[in-house]
ZAMARZA-488674 format. One record per residue: residue number from 1; residue in three letters; y, z, x of N, C-alpha, C, O, CB in turn. Coordinates in steps of 0.2 Angstrom, whole numbers, plus 5000, padded with zeros to 4 digits. Glycine has a CB too. Layout:
// residues N
(atom NUM, ALA, (Y, Z, X), (Y, Z, X), (Y, Z, X), (Y, Z, X), (Y, Z, X))
...
// end
This chain:
// residues 94
(atom 1, MET, (5116, 5376, 4789), (5121, 5368, 4787), (5114, 5366, 4782), (5108, 5366, 4784), (5123, 5361, 4795))
(atom 2, SER, (5116, 5365, 4777), (5110, 5362, 4772), (5114, 5354, 4771), (5120, 5352, 4771), (5109, 5367, 4763))
(atom 3, THR, (5107, 5349, 4768), (5106, 5345, 4771), (5108, 5342, 4761), (5103, 5340, 4758), (5097, 5345, 4777))
(atom 4, GLN, (5114, 5342, 4758), (5114, 5339, 4750), (5111, 5331, 4751), (5113, 5326, 4754), (5122, 5339, 4746))
(atom 5, ARG, (5106, 5332, 4745), (5104, 5326, 4744), (5106, 5326, 4738), (5108, 5330, 4733), (5097, 5325, 4744))
(atom 6, PHE, (5107, 5317, 4738), (5113, 5315, 4730), (5107, 5308, 4727), (5104, 5303, 4730), (5125, 5311, 4734))
(atom 7, THR, (5108, 5309, 4718), (5101, 5303, 4716), (5107, 5297, 4719), (5113, 5298, 4720), (5098, 5301, 4705))
(atom 8, PRO, (5101, 5291, 4719), (5106, 5285, 4718), (5109, 5283, 4713), (5113, 5280, 4714), (5103, 5281, 4719))
(atom 9, GLU, (5108, 5284, 4706), (5115, 5284, 4702), (5119, 5289, 4703), (5124, 5288, 4700), (5114, 5284, 4696))
(atom 10, PHE, (5119, 5294, 4706), (5126, 5297, 4708), (5129, 5293, 4714), (5135, 5291, 4712), (5124, 5306, 4711))
(atom 11, LYS, (5128, 5292, 4718), (5128, 5289, 4723), (5132, 5283, 4721), (5137, 5281, 4724), (5123, 5288, 4726))
(atom 12, GLU, (5128, 5279, 4715), (5134, 5272, 4713), (5138, 5274, 4708), (5143, 5270, 4706), (5130, 5265, 4711))
(atom 13, GLU, (5138, 5279, 4705), (5143, 5280, 4700), (5149, 5280, 4704), (5154, 5276, 4703), (5141, 5286, 4696))
(atom 14, ALA, (5149, 5287, 4709), (5152, 5288, 4715), (5156, 5280, 4716), (5161, 5278, 4714), (5147, 5290, 4721))
(atom 15, VAL, (5152, 5277, 4720), (5155, 5270, 4723), (5160, 5265, 4719), (5164, 5261, 4720), (5149, 5266, 4726))
(atom 16, LYS, (5157, 5266, 4713), (5161, 5262, 4706), (5167, 5264, 4705), (5172, 5260, 4704), (5158, 5262, 4698))
(atom 17, GLN, (5170, 5272, 4706), (5175, 5276, 4705), (5181, 5273, 4712), (5187, 5271, 4712), (5171, 5284, 4707))
(atom 18, VAL, (5177, 5272, 4715), (5181, 5269, 4722), (5183, 5262, 4721), (5189, 5260, 4721), (5176, 5269, 4729))
(atom 19, THR, (5175, 5258, 4720), (5176, 5250, 4721), (5180, 5248, 4717), (5185, 5245, 4719), (5171, 5245, 4720))
(atom 20, GLU, (5178, 5250, 4709), (5179, 5247, 4703), (5186, 5251, 4698), (5189, 5249, 4693), (5171, 5246, 4698))
(atom 21, ARG, (5186, 5257, 4699), (5189, 5257, 4695), (5196, 5260, 4699), (5202, 5261, 4697), (5186, 5262, 4688))
(atom 22, GLY, (5195, 5261, 4706), (5204, 5259, 4710), (5203, 5267, 4711), (5208, 5268, 4714), (5212, 5256, 4703))
(atom 23, TYR, (5202, 5272, 4711), (5201, 5280, 4714), (5201, 5279, 4720), (5199, 5274, 4722), (5195, 5284, 4713))
(atom 24, SER, (5203, 5282, 4724), (5204, 5285, 4731), (5198, 5288, 4734), (5195, 5292, 4730), (5208, 5290, 4732))
(atom 25, VAL, (5195, 5285, 4742), (5190, 5290, 4743), (5191, 5297, 4742), (5187, 5300, 4738), (5188, 5290, 4749))
(atom 26, ALA, (5196, 5299, 4745), (5199, 5308, 4745), (5199, 5310, 4738), (5196, 5315, 4735), (5206, 5309, 4747))
(atom 27, GLU, (5201, 5306, 4735), (5202, 5308, 4730), (5194, 5308, 4726), (5190, 5313, 4724), (5208, 5305, 4726))
(atom 28, VAL, (5192, 5302, 4725), (5184, 5303, 4719), (5178, 5308, 4728), (5173, 5312, 4726), (5179, 5290, 4715))
(atom 29, SER, (5180, 5307, 4733), (5177, 5315, 4737), (5178, 5322, 4735), (5173, 5324, 4732), (5179, 5315, 4744))
(atom 30, ALA, (5183, 5324, 4735), (5186, 5329, 4731), (5184, 5332, 4726), (5184, 5338, 4725), (5190, 5327, 4730))
(atom 31, ARG, (5183, 5326, 4719), (5182, 5329, 4713), (5174, 5328, 4714), (5172, 5329, 4708), (5186, 5326, 4706))
(atom 32, LEU, (5170, 5328, 4717), (5162, 5327, 4719), (5160, 5332, 4721), (5155, 5335, 4719), (5160, 5322, 4723))
(atom 33, GLY, (5164, 5333, 4726), (5161, 5337, 4731), (5157, 5335, 4737), (5153, 5338, 4740), (5158, 5342, 4728))
(atom 34, VAL, (5158, 5327, 4738), (5156, 5325, 4744), (5161, 5324, 4751), (5167, 5323, 4752), (5152, 5319, 4743))
(atom 35, SER, (5158, 5324, 4753), (5161, 5323, 4761), (5163, 5314, 4760), (5160, 5310, 4757), (5153, 5325, 4770))
(atom 36, SER, (5170, 5314, 4763), (5173, 5307, 4763), (5171, 5304, 4767), (5171, 5298, 4766), (5180, 5306, 4765))
(atom 37, ARG, (5167, 5306, 4774), (5165, 5301, 4777), (5155, 5298, 4771), (5155, 5292, 4769), (5164, 5306, 4788))
(atom 38, SER, (5151, 5303, 4771), (5147, 5299, 4765), (5149, 5294, 4760), (5147, 5289, 4758), (5144, 5305, 4762))
(atom 39, LEU, (5154, 5298, 4757), (5157, 5291, 4753), (5159, 5284, 4756), (5159, 5279, 4753), (5162, 5291, 4751))
(atom 40, TYR, (5160, 5285, 4761), (5164, 5279, 4764), (5157, 5276, 4767), (5158, 5269, 4768), (5171, 5281, 4769))
(atom 41, LYS, (5151, 5278, 4769), (5145, 5275, 4769), (5142, 5271, 4764), (5138, 5265, 4763), (5141, 5280, 4769))
(atom 42, TRP, (5144, 5274, 4760), (5138, 5272, 4752), (5143, 5266, 4751), (5141, 5261, 4749), (5136, 5280, 4743))
(atom 43, VAL, (5151, 5266, 4751), (5154, 5261, 4750), (5151, 5255, 4754), (5149, 5250, 4751), (5161, 5263, 4751))
(atom 44, LYS, (5151, 5256, 4761), (5149, 5253, 4765), (5142, 5249, 4765), (5140, 5244, 4769), (5150, 5257, 4770))
(atom 45, ALA, (5140, 5252, 4760), (5132, 5250, 4761), (5130, 5246, 4756), (5125, 5244, 4756), (5127, 5254, 4761))
(atom 46, VAL, (5136, 5246, 4750), (5135, 5243, 4743), (5140, 5236, 4744), (5140, 5231, 4741), (5137, 5248, 4736))
(atom 47, SER, (5145, 5237, 4748), (5150, 5229, 4748), (5147, 5226, 4752), (5145, 5228, 4758), (5158, 5229, 4749))
(atom 48, PRO, (5148, 5219, 4750), (5145, 5212, 4755), (5146, 5213, 4761), (5152, 5212, 4763), (5148, 5207, 4754))
(atom 49, ASP, (5143, 5213, 4766), (5145, 5212, 4774), (5150, 5205, 4775), (5150, 5199, 4773), (5138, 5212, 4780))
(atom 50, ASN, (5153, 5209, 4780), (5159, 5203, 4782), (5157, 5199, 4783), (5160, 5194, 4779), (5161, 5203, 4787))
(atom 51, SER, (5152, 5197, 4788), (5149, 5189, 4793), (5147, 5187, 4786), (5150, 5182, 4785), (5141, 5189, 4799))
(atom 52, GLU, (5142, 5190, 4781), (5140, 5183, 4774), (5145, 5182, 4770), (5144, 5178, 4766), (5135, 5184, 4768))
(atom 53, LYS, (5152, 5186, 4770), (5157, 5184, 4767), (5161, 5177, 4771), (5165, 5174, 4767), (5161, 5189, 4766))
(atom 54, GLN, (5159, 5176, 4776), (5164, 5172, 4781), (5160, 5163, 4780), (5161, 5157, 4780), (5162, 5176, 4792))
(atom 55, ALA, (5151, 5169, 4781), (5148, 5163, 4779), (5149, 5158, 4774), (5148, 5152, 4774), (5144, 5165, 4779))
(atom 56, ALA, (5151, 5161, 4768), (5150, 5158, 4762), (5156, 5153, 4761), (5155, 5148, 4758), (5150, 5163, 4757))
(atom 57, GLU, (5164, 5158, 4766), (5168, 5155, 4767), (5168, 5148, 4769), (5171, 5143, 4766), (5170, 5159, 4770))
(atom 58, LEU, (5164, 5147, 4774), (5163, 5141, 4779), (5160, 5137, 4776), (5162, 5131, 4775), (5159, 5141, 4786))
(atom 59, LEU, (5153, 5140, 4773), (5150, 5134, 4769), (5154, 5131, 4762), (5153, 5126, 4759), (5141, 5136, 4768))
(atom 60, GLU, (5159, 5135, 4760), (5163, 5130, 4754), (5165, 5125, 4758), (5165, 5119, 4757), (5168, 5133, 4749))
(atom 61, ALA, (5170, 5128, 4765), (5175, 5124, 4766), (5172, 5118, 4770), (5176, 5114, 4771), (5180, 5127, 4769))
(atom 62, LYS, (5165, 5118, 4772), (5161, 5112, 4773), (5159, 5105, 4769), (5158, 5099, 4770), (5156, 5114, 4774))
(atom 63, SER, (5157, 5112, 4761), (5156, 5106, 4757), (5166, 5103, 4754), (5166, 5097, 4752), (5151, 5109, 4748))
(atom 64, GLU, (5169, 5106, 4754), (5175, 5103, 4754), (5178, 5097, 4759), (5182, 5092, 4757), (5178, 5108, 4755))
(atom 65, ILE, (5176, 5098, 4763), (5177, 5094, 4770), (5175, 5086, 4766), (5178, 5081, 4765), (5173, 5097, 4777))
(atom 66, LEU, (5167, 5088, 4765), (5162, 5083, 4765), (5164, 5079, 4759), (5160, 5074, 4758), (5156, 5085, 4766))
(atom 67, ARG, (5169, 5081, 4753), (5168, 5080, 4748), (5176, 5076, 4748), (5177, 5071, 4744), (5166, 5085, 4745))
(atom 68, LEU, (5182, 5080, 4753), (5189, 5072, 4753), (5187, 5069, 4758), (5192, 5066, 4761), (5197, 5074, 4754))
(atom 69, LYS, (5180, 5070, 4762), (5178, 5064, 4765), (5177, 5059, 4761), (5181, 5054, 4761), (5174, 5064, 4769))
(atom 70, ALA, (5172, 5059, 4759), (5171, 5054, 4752), (5177, 5050, 4749), (5179, 5044, 4750), (5167, 5057, 4745))
(atom 71, GLN, (5179, 5055, 4746), (5185, 5054, 4742), (5189, 5048, 4746), (5189, 5043, 4743), (5190, 5061, 4742))
(atom 72, LEU, (5191, 5049, 4753), (5194, 5044, 4757), (5192, 5038, 4759), (5195, 5033, 4761), (5196, 5046, 4761))
(atom 73, ARG, (5185, 5040, 4759), (5181, 5033, 4760), (5181, 5029, 4753), (5181, 5023, 4754), (5173, 5033, 4763))
(atom 74, ARG, (5181, 5032, 4748), (5183, 5027, 4743), (5192, 5024, 4741), (5194, 5019, 4738), (5179, 5031, 4736))
(atom 75, THR, (5195, 5029, 4744), (5201, 5027, 4743), (5204, 5020, 4747), (5208, 5016, 4745), (5204, 5033, 4745))
(atom 76, GLU, (5200, 5020, 4752), (5202, 5016, 4756), (5197, 5010, 4755), (5200, 5005, 4758), (5203, 5018, 4763))
(atom 77, GLU, (5193, 5009, 4754), (5188, 5004, 4750), (5194, 4999, 4745), (5195, 4993, 4745), (5181, 5008, 4745))
(atom 78, GLU, (5197, 5005, 4742), (5199, 5002, 4734), (5207, 4998, 4737), (5210, 4994, 4734), (5199, 5010, 4725))
(atom 79, ARG, (5209, 5001, 4742), (5216, 4998, 4747), (5214, 4991, 4749), (5217, 4986, 4747), (5218, 5003, 4754))
(atom 80, ASP, (5207, 4992, 4754), (5207, 4986, 4756), (5204, 4983, 4750), (5207, 4977, 4750), (5204, 4985, 4761))
(atom 81, ILE, (5200, 4983, 4744), (5200, 4977, 4739), (5209, 4976, 4737), (5211, 4970, 4738), (5194, 4980, 4732))
(atom 82, LEU, (5212, 4979, 4735), (5218, 4976, 4734), (5222, 4973, 4739), (5226, 4970, 4737), (5222, 4979, 4732))
(atom 83, LYS, (5221, 4974, 4746), (5225, 4972, 4750), (5222, 4963, 4751), (5225, 4958, 4752), (5224, 4977, 4756))
(atom 84, ASN, (5216, 4964, 4750), (5212, 4957, 4749), (5213, 4953, 4744), (5214, 4947, 4746), (5204, 4957, 4748))
(atom 85, ALA, (5214, 4954, 4739), (5217, 4952, 4732), (5225, 4950, 4733), (5227, 4945, 4730), (5217, 4958, 4726))
(atom 86, ALA, (5228, 4953, 4737), (5237, 4952, 4737), (5237, 4946, 4743), (5242, 4942, 4743), (5241, 4961, 4741))
(atom 87, ARG, (5232, 4946, 4747), (5232, 4941, 4750), (5231, 4932, 4747), (5234, 4927, 4748), (5229, 4942, 4754))
(atom 88, TYR, (5224, 4934, 4744), (5223, 4928, 4739), (5223, 4927, 4736), (5218, 4925, 4734), (5221, 4926, 4737))
(atom 89, PHE, (5230, 4929, 4730), (5235, 4929, 4726), (5241, 4925, 4729), (5244, 4920, 4727), (5236, 4935, 4725))
(atom 90, ALA, (5243, 4930, 4736), (5248, 4924, 4740), (5248, 4919, 4742), (5253, 4917, 4743), (5249, 4923, 4743))
(atom 91, ARG, (5241, 4915, 4743), (5238, 4911, 4747), (5239, 4904, 4740), (5239, 4898, 4741), (5231, 4914, 4750))
(atom 92, GLU, (5238, 4907, 4734), (5237, 4902, 4729), (5242, 4901, 4726), (5242, 4898, 4721), (5232, 4902, 4724))
(atom 93, SER, (5248, 4905, 4727), (5254, 4905, 4725), (5259, 4899, 4729), (5264, 4897, 4726), (5255, 4912, 4726))
(atom 94, GLU, (5256, 4896, 4738), (5260, 4891, 4741), (5258, 4886, 4737), (5261, 4881, 4738), (5259, 4890, 4747))
// end
């Protein structure tokens, strides 16, 4: 059994057909004469790791929480100012 070597350009084009053009792995592997297993490995090698994606989502969620907390703090301060102003004007009108 001989081991066939493919150029990086060939692998990249095969992966693009699956990831960008929407062809199935089985279809591309049959058309190009590559085993499905090899093509799956190539696709996995270029796709971002799931843990990296989760880390990015977690970082985005944390920054959103911080932004919302700051917004809540400002809103509460504005509310307190308006409450104090309402009390002040209520005392003056007596």
